[in-house]
N, C-alpha and C positions, 0 to 999 in steps of 0.2 A: 505494498500499496504507500506509493509516497505522493509521499505532500508538496502538495506546489507550492514555491515562494509566492512570501508573504507582501512582498511586494506586488508580484505581479497580480495581487491578485482583491491588494487595495485601486489598483490600474497608478500606479504613483510611482517616482525615477530614485533612489536608498541614499538619491543625499534628499528627499522631502523633508518637507519638516515640521515640523509637530503640527501647526496648522492646516498645511496637506493636509495630513493626514486624518486628522479628525473630520475634512471635508469629502474629503475619497470616503472614508468609513460610511460617513453619513448618508451618500446620495445615496451607499451599495445597499443601506440599511432598511431605509426609502424604499426604493425596489425591489427589496424579495419580503419583505415584513409580512410574517404568515398571514393577516390578517387582505393584504390585497394580492394573496397570490393560497385561495384556500385549498386545502388537500394537495397541494401542489410538491411531493418528499422532497422537487430536485431546489427553487425557490428557497422552502429552506434548509435545505444543509448547507447552498451559500449565503446562506443569516451566518450560520453561526461557524462556514469558514470565517464569512467578513472582520466576524468577533470576534474568532481569537487570533487572525488578521492585527487586528487593532492594537486589541490585551497588551499583546507582548512591538509593537510598535509604536506605542503611546510611552513603553517607558522608557525607563532612559539604557538603565543595567542591562536591560533584559535584550532589547535593537543591542544592544553594542557586545554582548553572546553571541548573540543571529549573525552579526553581519559577520563577525570570525570563527561560528565554529557551521551556521545552517540550525537548520532542527537538531539537531544532535548538541549544541547549545543547553535547550531546555529545558528547565526539567521536568518530566512529571508532579504535581504534584504539588508543587512549589513553582514553578511557574505560573503554566495555566491554570484560569480558576475553577474549568473542569464545573461547568451550568447544567444548576436543572433538569428549568427550563426556562422556555423563555424570559415572562416574567421577573427572574432575577436578571437577564442578563440585561432586562430596561434599568430595572433600576442601580445598576452597577452604571450606567451610563449615562442613569438620567441627565445630568450636564450636554450630551451629544445634541440632546433634543428640547431641550429648557423645561423640560415640568418632569412632574416625580414620573411619567407613563409616557413612555412612545405613543398609549391603545388616544391620548390625551390629546398629542399634537394631530393623528391622524381622526379622528373624532370628537372630539369637541371633552371642554373639564366635563367631567363628571361619569360618565361614558353612555351613547348613544344605544340604541337599540345593537346592534352591529360588535359592540362590546358581550350584551349578554349574551345573543345569538353567539359569539365566540365560542364561551362558555358550556354553553348548555350542551351539555346531552358528549361528549368529545374529552369528558374527564382527565383524573390528573397526571398530569406526566410522572411518567418514570426514572426511580435518581441512575447516579450514575453509576458504578460501579471500580475499584483499582488493583486491578491482581500487577504481580514482581515477580518475573521472568528471569531468569536464570539460563546463560551461558555460557557457551568455554569461547577464544580462543578460535577456535574453528569454523564453529558454528556463525561464526558471526564475520570470517570471513571469506564463508559461505552463500553467510540466508540461509535461512527452513524452516522451515515446514513443521509446527508443536501442538498438540493437541492439550488443553487441561479437561479438569475439569471441573465444576463451579456449582453454586447452590444459585439459585437466585429463581424471583417473580415472572411467572411463565402464564403466559393467558389460563382463563383455564374455564376446561370443553365445556364441562355440562352448560358451562348459562352463554358459552359464546364470548366471553369476554364482555359485558353485559353485565349480572349482578343479577341479575332479577334469570325468578325461579317459576319458569312455565313460563305461563299468559300473564304472568304481575308484569307494571308497568312502572312506569317512570312518574314522578310526582312533584309538583311543584315544591319548592322548599317554606316549609310556612312559615323558616329561621329572617329568611330576606329573599320573601314571595317573589322568589326568583332569579334576581340578583345577581347574587352570586359572591356578596358581597353586601355588611354591615356598614350603616350610614353611623358616627354619633357627633352630634352640631352643643358646646361649645358656650358659651357665652363669657365676655372677659373687657376690662375697655378698651380692650384693640380691639375689639374685633368681636364677628362668629372665626368659631375655625373649624371643617370638620376635619375629626378621623373617618378614613377609608379602611379597613380591615377587610382581608377573606373567609367566606361565613364558617364557622367553624364545625357547626350541622353538615353543610354539602360541599367543605372541603371546595368551597367557591364555581359548585356546578351550576348551580342552582337548579339544581332538581332530586330526589332523594327515594334511595328504591324503598315502592311498598311493598314487597313480601324481597327480602332478600336469599339467593342460591343456599344451596347448601352448603354446597362442596367451597365452594369461598368465601359463602360467609359474606358476601353482597359488595367486595372488590374486584368483581369480577377476574380476579390472577389469584395461584397459589403459586405456595416455593413449592421450588424442585430445583433434581441438580440434572445439568445440563455436554456438551461436547462442547468447549471450543475451537476450537479451526483457527490456529494461527502465520499467517506467514508474517514471517523475521524479515524484513530487505537486510540486502548483505553491510557490512558497511557499521550500524547504532554503534552506539556508545554507551558508559554507562553511566547510569539513573539516564538516557532519552529514552522518548515513549512518543508511542501513535494509539491514535481514538478509531476506535470502533463504534463507527455510527450504528446507536439504532441494539447495541450488540447487551446493554446494560438489562435493569432490571424491565418491566413490564408496568407500562402506569395501570394507574385504576381504572376499572372500565374504558377500560381502552381509549384510556390518555398514549400518547407517545416512550417511547421508550425510550433510556439514557442512555449511555453509550456504556463505552468496557474501557475503558484506560492503561494501557497496559507498557509500565516501565521495566526495563531494561536491566536487569543486574549481571552484571561478567565476572565471571567464577577468574582466580589469578589460577595463574595455567603456569607450570609444571618449573618449563624451560626462557617460553621468550616475556618481553617488559610490554609491557606500551606502551608506542609516542608516540599519540594523534591518529594517523594511522600508521606510520611505520611500527615496524617493532624487532624489540632488541636483541640477541640470541651474543650472551658469551660463550665464545672457546676456547680449550683449556691445551694449549701445546706446548711439546719438551723441550728447551730452550736448542738443544740441534735442531729438530723442526723451522723450527723463527732459522735459527742461524743458516743454515740446508736446502730450506721453506720445500712443500711440501702438495701431498694432492692428499685432499681429507673431504669427508661424508659428512655432510650437518642435515639437520632437519627444517623440517619452513613444517607453514601450518599447513599444506599442502600431501608433500609428501619432501624423499629425500633428492638433496642435490647434489653432485658433487663440487668440492671449492678449491683455487689454487691457491695455491699461500705465498706470495716472493718473497726466492734465500730473500737475508736481512729482515724479517717482518719486525716490526718492533711491538713491543708491547703495550696494547691499550690504543692501537690505532686498528680506523672500520673500519671495513670491508662493506659496500656496497651491493648487493643482490637487488636488482630493478622491479621496481610489480612483483616482487616477492610479500610484500602486507597485508594490511585492508585496503577493499572497494572503499572509492570518495563514496561519502552514500549522497551528498547529496548535487555528483555530477563525476562526469569520469573518471577514467583515471581508475590505479592501485597504489598506493605505498610502498616502499621499497623493505627491505628488511634490510637492519644496518646488522653484521655480523661484529663483534668484538674482540680482540688477539689474544689472549691472557698469557703470562707461563704458567707451568704448572713446576711452583717450586717445595721437592723432595722431605717429606721431616723427617725424614730418619736414609741414612747411606751405611753400606758396609763399609767391611776395612779397602774391599777391592776399587767399587768407587769412590772412596773418597782418597782414595791415590791419585785418583785418573785427574779424580775435578784435584787437586795440589799443584799437577804436575799445570792443569789450561790452565789454570791461571795464573802462572809464570810465562807465558802466552805474549808476547806485544797484545795479540790483538784481541784478546780476548777480556786482557787486565781492563777493566771501569775506566772513565778521567778526573783525575785527579788522586789515583794508586794510584801513585809511584811512590821512590821511596822521599825524593825532595818535598815532594806532597804531604809526607806524613811528619817529617825531622817540621815544618811546620806551625804557626798556632793562630789562632784569633784572637783578633786584638779585641 
């Protein structure tokens, strides 16, 4: 599931100002608002997509990380709010629309018949679910399909998600008279204030079930265990995430399902260190191998390959193996594998080895700089 570039979603350049970002989001929000596009899943997804892009790009810190690392730099659960419903989005970005809710701007203050109609019979949206998925570096390098079992609310098959039993029907909520909201008016020396809250009796739907389904107790959903298939793209990083739209908890009485937020967790590798999309491997060699050169077999994330060590190679030197690293998740190409050369120093030697090493140490090409007799007699000041 390849996420689109946030700048592309909003139709702006990477140098866009905060005002440009806000204007672009406001235009898309008006265009794809659910009330202007009833029963249009595509419009709703574009609305959510634009909201996600705005939330990241309107925040200086998140935008900086996104500019540097792409989607991989945006950590799940900390950088994206994970809205549970549309009203959550509207209230969070009320400064953009200039009112407490975008509904007010479309249909006037206080909500008219269209606002009530939207709430009636459409249920309560389901909540999002968060899943942590552990991955090996090998799986990250190639991409992988994972199947996990998870408990979530699914549609009740007995009542087809309606929440009613048999021929019973929904009735107008007596608490709010079908409005889906309750208003409390208070007066003070400063004037009249109206406090509007969601009706607790009908959860804002405006209707109640007179005879609830015995299987789901009127919710239209039941708790069940289901298998979720996750297509993990190659190149994801630790704590990056992907959103699976509509795979979360089913809403109450036909409400839209929430999303599943999959957060990736990288398992520490036995041999490799990760540095961005490059991987580092420490290769241990004997002193003669470094001096004389050799050919060795080294592991990579996709199998073993042969590597030539040139004569006179120095400990600490890095050899680059092109395209043997991790694919770039937001662009084409692949990182490299860096092989760090290290010399093996034995902790113990036998008498013969000691004799040979002492003899070797006397040879001029083997002596370390500064180890001559003249240098030994010098003093530090």
